[in-house]
C-alpha positions in Angstrom: 30.5 18.8 -4.2 29.4 15.5 -5.6 28.8 14.0 -2.1 26.8 17.1 -1.2 24.5 16.7 -4.2 24.1 13.0 -3.7 23.2 13.6 -0.1 20.6 16.2 -1.0 19.1 13.9 -3.6 19.0 11.0 -1.2 17.2 13.0 1.5 14.7 14.2 -1.1 14.1 10.7 -2.3 13.5 9.4 1.3 11.0 12.2 2.0 9.2 11.7 -1.3 9.1 8.0 -0.7 7.5 8.6 2.7 4.9 10.8 1.1 4.3 8.1 -1.5 3.8 5.4 1.1 1.4 7.6 3.0 -0.7 8.2 -0.1 -0.8 4.5 -0.8 -2.0 3.9 2.8 -4.7 6.5 2.4 -6.0 4.9 -0.8 -5.9 1.4 0.7 -7.9 2.7 3.7 -10.5 4.3 1.5 -10.9 1.0 -0.6 -11.2 -1.1 2.6 -13.4 0.7 5.1 -14.1 -2.6 6.9 -10.5 -2.4 8.4 -11.2 0.8 10.3 -10.7 4.5 9.7 -7.6 6.2 8.2 -5.4 7.3 11.1 -4.1 10.8 10.6 -0.7 11.6 12.0 -1.7 15.0 13.4 -4.4 13.5 15.7 -1.8 11.9 18.0 -2.0 8.6 19.8 -3.2 6.7 16.8 -6.9 7.5 16.3 -8.1 8.5 19.7 -10.2 11.2 18.2 -12.1 8.5 16.3 -13.1 6.8 19.5 -10.8 3.8 19.3 -10.8 3.2 23.0 -7.9 5.4 24.1 -8.3 7.2 27.3 -7.1 10.6 28.0 -4.2 9.2 30.1 -3.0 6.9 27.3 -2.9 9.8 24.8 -0.6 11.9 27.0 3.0 12.3 26.0 4.3 12.0 29.5 5.9 8.6 30.2 6.6 7.6 33.8 
């Protein structure tokens, strides 16, 4: 039972740490706009929707 609770706590800590790092990145990007726009994970292929030079073929998920 102890191992189970430690595992649950560790998974939670890793997920919370990931969220914390993402928030730090958002704040850093807001304070330093000269480095480019914040890249949302949901947009796919980095920041193609922001016009970063990606073509439609480079944003596809198919790899040949």
